[in-house]
N, C-alpha and C positions, 0 to 999 in steps of 0.2 A: 759377248753381251750385245743386244740389238737395241737400237733407238727407236725401233717401230712402236708407235703408239696404237692400241685398237681403236678403230674409227666407231665413232658414236652414231647410232641410230636414232633418229626424232621421227616424230609423226608429221609429215607434210601437212602444212596450214592450208592448204589448196584442195586436197583431196581425201587425206587422212590416210593415206598410205606409207610406207616406210621410206626413209630418205636419209642418204649417208649425209652427215654433218662433217664434212673434211672438207679441206681445200681443192681436192679433185672435183668436187661436186661444185660446179661453177653457179648454181641455182640455188644453194644453200641458202635457206632451211627449206626449199622447195624441192620436190622430187625431181622435176623437170621444167623446160622451158615454158610449156604449155601452163603448168600451174602458176608460175611466176608472172607472166603475162595476164593470167586471168586475174590476179591478184591486183596488178598495177592498174587493168581495166577498171575493176570494182573502187577503186580509190579514185581514179580520173572521173568516172560517173557519179562521184559522192554516193555509191552505196555504201562505203564505209566512211565514217566521219570521226573526227575526235569532237568529244563534248564540249560545247560553249558556255563556261560558266556565267557570263555576261546575261543579264537579265535583260528581257525585251525593253524597247524604249516606253511603252504603255504600262509597264509593272508598277504597281502602287507599292512605295516602299514605306508607307506609313507617316506619320507626322515626325519630323525631325526632334531630335531630342533636346531639350531646353539647355542653354549653358549659362 
């Protein structure tokens, strides 16, 4: 009986190519160091951002409700 689990293939988020999603791929889910570093650079330069739900300071929230 073998304990070998088939390796899962995923799409690299950097280039769209195939990527091995297994411990032997130290760049997972990316296919290579290049794709991993490109993604890191995009976050560092703020090409990628998380949405901020906070409205701007000058956003009109309307009349406050009466209590």
